[in-house]
C-alpha positions as CSV (number, residue, x, y, z in Angstrom):
1,M,-0.1,0.0,0.0
2,T,3.0,2.2,0.7
3,T,4.4,1.7,-2.7
4,L,1.0,2.8,-4.5
5,T,0.7,6.0,-2.2
6,R,4.2,6.8,-3.1
7,F,3.5,6.3,-6.9
8,V,0.2,8.3,-6.8
9,L,1.9,11.3,-4.9
10,A,5.0,11.3,-7.3
11,H,2.6,11.1,-10.4
12,K,-0.4,13.4,-9.5
13,R,-0.9,14.8,-12.9
14,L,-0.9,11.4,-14.6
15,V,-3.2,10.1,-11.9
16,A,-5.5,13.1,-12.4
17,L,-5.5,12.6,-16.1
18,L,-6.3,9.0,-15.8
19,W,-9.4,9.7,-13.5
20,T,-10.5,12.3,-16.0
21,V,-10.3,9.9,-18.9
22,V,-12.1,7.2,-16.7
23,A,-14.8,9.7,-15.9
24,L,-15.5,10.8,-19.6
25,V,-15.4,7.1,-20.7
26,G,-18.3,6.5,-18.2
27,L,-20.1,9.6,-19.1
28,V,-20.3,8.6,-22.7
29,G,-21.1,5.0,-21.7
30,S,-24.0,6.0,-19.5
31,G,-25.9,7.3,-22.4
32,R,-25.8,3.9,-24.2
33,A,-26.6,2.1,-21.0
34,A,-29.7,4.3,-20.3
35,E,-30.8,3.7,-23.9
36,A,-30.8,-0.3,-22.9
37,L,-33.1,0.3,-20.0
38,E,-36.9,-0.6,-20.5
39,T,-39.9,0.5,-18.4
40,S,-41.8,-2.7,-19.2
41,F,-42.2,-5.1,-16.4
42,S,-43.8,-8.0,-18.4
43,M,-41.8,-11.4,-18.5
44,P,-41.6,-12.7,-22.2
45,G,-43.3,-15.8,-22.4
46,S,-45.9,-15.0,-19.5
47,E,-49.4,-15.1,-20.0
48,A,-49.6,-11.2,-19.4
49,F,-46.9,-10.5,-21.9
50,A,-48.7,-12.8,-24.5
51,T,-52.0,-11.1,-23.8
52,N,-50.5,-7.5,-24.2
53,E,-48.8,-8.5,-27.5
54,E,-52.1,-9.9,-28.8
55,I,-54.0,-6.9,-28.2
56,E,-51.3,-4.8,-29.6
57,R,-51.3,-7.1,-32.9
58,L,-55.1,-6.9,-33.1
59,F,-55.8,-3.3,-32.3
60,G,-52.6,-1.4,-32.9
61,S,-52.4,0.0,-29.4
62,G,-53.4,-0.6,-25.8
63,G,-51.4,-3.8,-25.0
64,T,-48.2,-2.1,-24.1
65,T,-49.4,1.5,-24.7
66,P,-49.8,3.8,-21.5
67,T,-53.6,4.8,-21.2
68,L,-54.9,8.3,-21.2
69,V,-57.8,8.8,-18.9
70,A,-59.9,12.2,-19.6
71,V,-61.9,13.1,-16.6
72,V,-65.1,15.1,-16.9
73,R,-66.8,16.7,-13.9
74,L,-70.5,17.8,-14.6
75,P,-71.9,20.8,-12.9
76,E,-73.8,20.5,-9.7
77,G,-77.2,18.9,-10.1
78,T,-76.2,17.3,-13.4
79,T,-75.3,13.5,-13.7
80,V,-74.5,11.3,-16.6
81,S,-78.1,10.3,-16.7
82,S,-79.3,13.7,-17.1
83,T,-81.0,14.7,-20.4
84,G,-78.6,15.3,-23.3
85,V,-75.4,14.5,-21.3
86,R,-74.7,11.4,-23.0
87,G,-74.8,13.1,-26.3
88,E,-72.5,15.5,-25.2
89,L,-70.1,13.1,-23.9
90,R,-70.3,11.3,-27.4
91,E,-69.3,14.5,-29.0
92,L,-66.5,15.1,-26.7
93,E,-65.3,11.6,-27.7
94,R,-65.6,12.4,-31.3
95,R,-63.4,15.4,-30.9
96,L,-61.1,13.5,-28.8
97,A,-61.0,10.8,-31.6
98,E,-60.1,13.5,-34.2
99,R,-57.1,14.6,-32.1
100,L,-56.0,10.9,-31.5
101,P,-56.8,9.0,-34.7
102,G,-56.6,5.2,-34.7
103,A,-56.9,5.2,-30.7
104,R,-59.2,2.8,-29.2
105,T,-62.0,4.3,-26.8
106,A,-64.4,3.7,-24.3
107,S,-66.6,5.8,-22.1
108,Y,-70.2,6.3,-20.8
109,G,-71.0,8.3,-23.7
110,S,-70.3,5.5,-26.3
111,T,-71.3,2.4,-23.9
112,G,-73.9,3.6,-21.2
113,D,-71.9,1.6,-19.0
114,R,-72.2,3.1,-15.0
115,A,-68.7,1.9,-14.4
116,F,-67.3,5.0,-16.1
117,A,-69.1,7.4,-13.9
118,S,-68.7,8.0,-10.1
119,D,-71.1,7.0,-7.6
120,D,-72.7,10.4,-7.6
121,G,-72.9,10.4,-11.6
122,R,-71.0,13.6,-11.7
123,T,-67.7,12.7,-12.8
124,H,-67.0,10.8,-15.9
125,L,-63.9,8.9,-16.9
126,R,-63.0,8.3,-20.5
127,R,-60.3,5.7,-21.2
128,R,-58.2,6.1,-24.4
129,P,-55.0,4.1,-25.1
130,P,-53.2,6.5,-27.6
131,T,-51.5,5.3,-30.8
132,D,-48.0,6.6,-31.4
133,R,-49.4,8.9,-34.2
134,G,-52.3,10.1,-32.2
135,R,-49.8,11.0,-29.2
136,R,-47.8,13.2,-31.5
137,R,-50.9,15.2,-32.8
138,A,-52.6,15.6,-29.2
139,G,-53.3,18.9,-28.2
140,R,-56.2,20.9,-26.7
141,V,-59.6,19.5,-27.6
């Protein structure tokens, strides 16, 4: 250990240059390493992975694509069952479909399923897995 200490103290500039080179190589290599990382937790060959792949193949989105959830809060005294609300929700769905072409959608407006509404009927959820093309075009609706 004493020999190493003497060498380092005698060659401070060389040691500093060596550590600078090591740091730069690490910095360059970290970009490549980060690109290799994935955010998917599906195990290839598992039932969930196979299902996601099949959904992606059949519909072009949804299996591995993050889902967007649009939330509509209706005014006090108005619920999804109120007259005209379902038509307005379908119109909103149509406008969103224009902004995210090719994406599959599901909402109370299109299905009439109360699972998309809160218990009080004032909050409505609209589920939409976007396509890559629709994600690029998404904007204010």
